[in-house]
VOGU-3710 file (C-alpha; in Angstrom, 3 decimals, decimal comma):
1> xxxxxxxxxx> -9,662/-30,774/3,340  -6,544/-30,686/5,479  -6,829/-31,815/9,070  -5,982/-29,318/11,811  -2,659/-31,080/12,371  -1,825/-31,012/8,653  -2,805/-27,350/8,382  -0,619/-26,360/11,332  2,305/-28,307/9,897  1,895/-26,721/6,461
11> xxxxxxxxxx> 1,742/-23,243/7,992  5,025/-23,825/9,822  6,673/-25,253/6,694  5,513/-22,202/4,779  7,024/-19,762/7,286  10,289/-21,732/7,410  10,485/-21,577/3,607  9,713/-17,867/3,628  12,435/-17,128/6,158  15,001/-18,624/3,771
21> xxxxxxxxxx> 13,585/-17,733/0,365  11,155/-14,823/0,813  11,591/-11,489/-0,952  12,122/-9,350/2,124  14,487/-7,130/0,138  11,531/-5,467/-1,585  11,457/-1,862/-0,297  7,718/-1,815/0,440  8,233/-4,767/2,781  10,855/-2,879/4,760
31> xxxxxxxxxx> 8,584/-0,036/5,819  5,507/0,549/7,940  4,616/3,665/5,942  1,030/3,025/4,875  1,260/5,316/1,860  4,315/3,431/0,578  2,566/0,083/1,009  -0,565/1,398/-0,727  1,425/2,849/-3,629  3,297/-0,409/-4,170
41> xxxxxxxxxx> 0,069/-2,412/-4,258  -1,450/-0,137/-6,882  1,681/-0,222/-9,049  2,089/-3,985/-8,764  -1,419/-4,694/-10,034  -0,330/-4,614/-13,685  3,469/-4,271/-13,608  6,392/-6,606/-12,984  7,986/-6,438/-9,544  11,453/-5,638/-10,908
51> xxxxxxxxxx> 10,217/-2,665/-12,932  8,257/-1,258/-9,997  11,179/-1,670/-7,577  13,953/-0,351/-9,823  12,202/2,481/-11,591  8,631/3,526/-10,960  8,296/3,194/-7,178  11,390/5,252/-6,233  10,689/7,838/-8,952  7,107/8,356/-7,826
61> xxxxxxxxxx> 8,057/8,618/-4,145  10,769/11,136/-4,944  8,206/13,338/-6,682  5,311/12,658/-4,248  6,824/11,547/-0,909  3,523/11,439/0,983  -0,231/11,629/0,534  -0,242/15,373/1,126  2,217/16,012/-1,708  0,193/13,758/-3,980
71> xxxxxxxxxx> -3,095/15,419/-3,069  -1,697/18,879/-3,864  -0,458/17,857/-7,325  -2,486/18,238/-10,486  -3,746/15,136/-12,255  -1,481/15,971/-15,196  1,551/15,974/-12,894  0,551/12,585/-11,540  0,003/11,192/-15,037  3,400/12,501/-16,098
81> xxxxxxxxxx> 5,162/10,730/-13,232  3,128/7,587/-13,936  4,243/7,572/-17,575  5,306/4,110/-18,730  3,243/2,198/-16,181  0,072/2,129/-18,271  -3,483/1,584/-17,009  -3,701/5,250/-16,084  -6,985/4,820/-14,274  -4,836/3,489/-11,416
91> xxxxxxxxxx> -3,028/6,831/-11,228  -6,310/8,747/-11,365  -7,748/6,688/-8,498  -4,524/7,056/-6,524  -4,750/10,828/-6,885  -8,449/10,903/-5,973  -7,843/8,740/-2,902  -5,035/11,011/-1,709  -7,432/13,964/-1,756  -9,899/12,037/0,392
101> xxxxxxxxxx> -7,518/10,559/2,949  -4,716/13,014/3,736  -2,778/12,657/6,016  -3,202/8,866/6,099  -5,344/6,002/4,876  -8,047/4,494/7,106  -7,255/1,239/8,875  -10,444/-0,757/8,345  -11,533/-2,851/5,378  -14,929/-1,147/5,322
111> xxxxxxxxxx> -13,488/2,359/5,029  -10,794/1,358/2,542  -13,338/-0,279/0,248  -15,163/3,042/-0,042  -12,132/4,706/-1,659  -11,600/5,009/-5,448  -9,826/2,055/-7,010  -9,524/0,012/-3,810  -11,093/-3,432/-4,015  -11,070/-6,320/-1,593
121> xxxxxxxxxx> -7,543/-7,457/-2,438  -5,959/-4,009/-2,113  -7,864/-3,253/1,093  -6,787/-6,552/2,648  -3,178/-6,025/1,529  -3,080/-2,588/3,174  -4,555/-4,010/6,382  -2,181/-6,992/6,424  1,088/-5,581/5,051  0,674/-2,004/6,263
131> xxxxxxxxxx> -1,322/-2,218/9,487  -0,191/-5,763/10,381  -3,764/-6,926/10,949  -4,802/-10,569/11,045  -6,713/-10,673/7,753  -6,482/-12,923/4,716  -5,119/-11,722/1,389  -5,951/-13,334/-1,964  -4,229/-12,225/-5,152  -3,668/-14,229/-8,351
141> xxxxxxxxxx> -0,633/-16,029/-6,948  -2,260/-16,903/-3,635  -5,430/-18,060/-5,383  -3,371/-20,463/-7,485  -1,451/-21,830/-4,480  -4,579/-22,404/-2,395  -6,497/-23,828/-5,340  -3,798/-26,426/-5,882  -3,227/-27,130/-2,191  -6,931/-27,886/-1,696
151> xxxxxxxxxx> -7,435/-29,427/-5,171  -9,957/-26,848/-6,341  -9,913/-26,678/-10,131  -12,155/-23,671/-10,740  -13,051/-22,204/-7,340  -15,146/-19,065/-7,214  -13,758/-15,986/-5,481  -16,039/-16,457/-2,468  -14,748/-20,003/-1,933  -11,104/-18,897/-2,284
161> xxxxxxxxxx> -11,539/-16,211/0,352  -13,203/-18,744/2,659  -10,269/-21,130/2,157  -7,808/-18,296/2,802  -9,640/-17,376/6,012  -9,602/-20,961/7,270  -5,926/-21,413/6,343  -4,719/-18,106/7,809  -2,006/-18,230/10,456  -3,407/-15,678/12,881
171> xxxxxxxxxx> -0,219/-15,532/14,947  1,951/-14,421/12,013  -0,632/-13,317/9,483  1,518/-10,762/7,636  4,408/-13,183/7,046  1,927/-15,936/6,180  0,292/-13,835/3,442  3,611/-12,622/2,038  4,935/-16,178/2,033  1,927/-17,448/0,059
181> xxxxxxxxxx> 2,376/-14,634/-2,419  6,074/-15,423/-2,911  5,384/-19,138/-3,155  2,974/-18,521/-6,034  5,408/-16,192/-7,760  8,549/-18,285/-7,326  7,559/-21,960/-6,940  3,873/-22,633/-7,621  3,941/-20,879/-10,988  1,200/-21,105/-13,646
191> xxxxxxxxxx> 3,366/-23,321/-15,861  5,924/-25,902/-14,776  5,791/-25,397/-10,982  8,846/-26,693/-9,117  6,934/-28,959/-6,753  10,055/-30,626/-5,341  11,031/-27,267/-3,821  7,585/-26,545/-2,410  6,961/-26,631/1,358  3,482/-27,993/0,545
201> xxxxxxxxxx> 4,693/-30,965/-1,508  3,613/-33,716/0,874  0,241/-32,250/1,873  -0,783/-30,793/-1,499  -4,124/-32,371/-2,375  -3,874/-31,336/-6,011  -0,385/-32,618/-6,828  -1,798/-35,643/-8,655  -4,377/-33,618/-10,575  -2,610/-32,590/-13,814
211> xxxxxxxxxx> -5,390/-30,238/-14,898  -4,522/-28,029/-11,921  -0,996/-27,584/-13,239  -1,689/-26,705/-16,840  -2,249/-23,332/-18,436  -5,700/-23,875/-19,902  -6,562/-20,390/-21,032  -4,736/-18,736/-23,880  -5,074/-15,030/-24,445  -7,114/-14,339/-27,553
221> xxxxxxxxxx> -5,784/-11,168/-29,094  -7,786/-8,813/-31,257  -5,890/-7,381/-34,228  -6,656/-3,746/-34,923  -5,296/-1,026/-37,191  -5,130/2,574/-35,993  -4,345/5,771/-37,877  -3,055/8,902/-36,157  -2,315/12,354/-37,477  0,318/14,750/-36,185
231> xxxxxxxxxx> -0,237/18,441/-36,795  2,852/20,454/-35,922  3,212/24,209/-35,657  6,781/25,355/-35,078  7,936/23,244/-32,112  4,458/22,440/-30,817  2,136/19,522/-31,567  -1,661/19,544/-31,389  -3,008/16,973/-28,931  -6,453/16,216/-27,547
241> xxxxxxxxxx> -7,878/15,288/-24,173  -9,331/11,770/-24,186  -12,857/11,691/-22,778  -13,309/7,940/-22,357  -11,604/4,568/-22,307  -8,408/3,511/-20,564  -6,698/6,789/-21,536  -9,453/9,016/-20,144  -8,171/12,506/-19,170  -4,855/11,927/-20,950
251> xxxxxxxxxx> -3,562/13,604/-24,110  -3,666/11,771/-27,433  -2,962/12,507/-31,069  -5,795/13,028/-33,513  -7,202/9,652/-34,527  -8,061/9,351/-38,216  -10,770/7,220/-39,788  -8,426/5,774/-42,395  -5,125/6,363/-44,158  -4,530/10,058/-44,689
261> xxxxxxxxxx> -3,308/11,887/-47,780  -0,490/13,497/-45,821  3,075/12,316/-45,403  3,392/8,892/-43,790  5,857/9,304/-40,952  6,022/5,597/-40,226  4,301/2,564/-38,784  4,829/0,428/-35,687  3,252/-2,408/-33,759  1,960/-2,023/-30,225
271> xxxxxxxxxx> 0,164/-4,351/-27,817  -1,911/-3,691/-24,718  -4,445/-5,770/-22,795  -6,101/-7,950/-25,459  -5,226/-5,840/-28,499  -2,428/-6,187/-31,031  -2,212/-2,938/-32,925  -0,684/-1,879/-36,192  -0,334/1,892/-36,058  0,097/4,293/-38,978
281> xxxxxxxxxx> 1,211/7,850/-38,222  0,773/10,693/-40,722  1,839/14,299/-40,814  -1,315/16,328/-41,425  -1,956/20,008/-42,098  -5,049/20,637/-40,035  -5,871/20,789/-36,358  -9,069/19,651/-34,740  -11,313/21,328/-32,183  -10,111/21,657/-28,590
291> xxxxxxxxxx> -6,455/21,169/-29,448  -3,930/21,341/-26,600  -0,542/22,504/-27,861  2,404/20,648/-26,369  5,998/21,762/-26,886  8,204/18,993/-28,291  10,613/19,553/-25,404  7,789/18,855/-22,940  6,679/15,460/-24,286  8,343/13,605/-21,406
301> xxxxxxxxxx> 6,376/15,649/-18,870  3,007/15,425/-20,631  0,291/12,945/-19,555  0,598/10,669/-22,595  0,589/6,906/-23,045  3,426/4,732/-24,328  1,444/4,328/-27,566  1,377/8,091/-28,102  5,047/8,342/-27,115  5,944/5,832/-29,852
311> xxxxxxx> 3,931/7,784/-32,399  5,572/11,094/-31,461  8,978/9,436/-31,738  8,406/9,164/-35,489  8,687/12,961/-35,755  12,428/12,565/-35,312  12,674/9,293/-37,201
//
């Protein structure tokens, strides 16, 4: 472990690095609006920073500028504005939380953890980045930085949080946490970290442990073939409310058991989470039960996934 003197020196080096290199230009770091901070944390869970900053974050805030506006919207309206971000359960939890917390989110970890979709990381991020409280934050980037700094090859979550608590700079906790996050994103990356530029280079206990700096796990993808049918009546398409899975409550096309006898509109490849999909889309002449008819001009506003959007695009192919 680092001595108290080493820890204090590393903390100061970290803050000096952050002052020069940190990403303070990110809009959610330039506000004390708790809703804005919360929204950014939910969006950033599965989406690149640049895409959130340039597109999704400003678009969502324009449509739902505060928790009250979000709480008064329908789930379909929220899904529509979330379109393209994927992992729609995040949007559903965001909407549910807004209905429980208007006009503002609570300011304690205990209360935040009781809300839909808010785990320990998100709760701590809201407390640190939004309420400027002296609490530790551990995301994937910070876990990697601390694991390498303390030479922990496969630390459990409990141990990482204990390390984060002991390493926390209580005087400047918010900047400390943001600096660790940026360090993991920009310098202490999963592959090929630029150690010579790291403020922890001298004190890093894991710098001579090569296994800590290699990407051991490779994603094992599952190949899958899907068949969808499009039934069109005039300018409307029959769609169906998903009742389970990652697209629960969203609209999907009719899934077929196998290749259909109808006209093949086209095929495409699509990937999400651990799946690599080959998708076949047919024009069919029958609708199923519980069809929801969506006008072709309203596709962009409908709560549909990027997979379904690709399939519908074949109508005009």
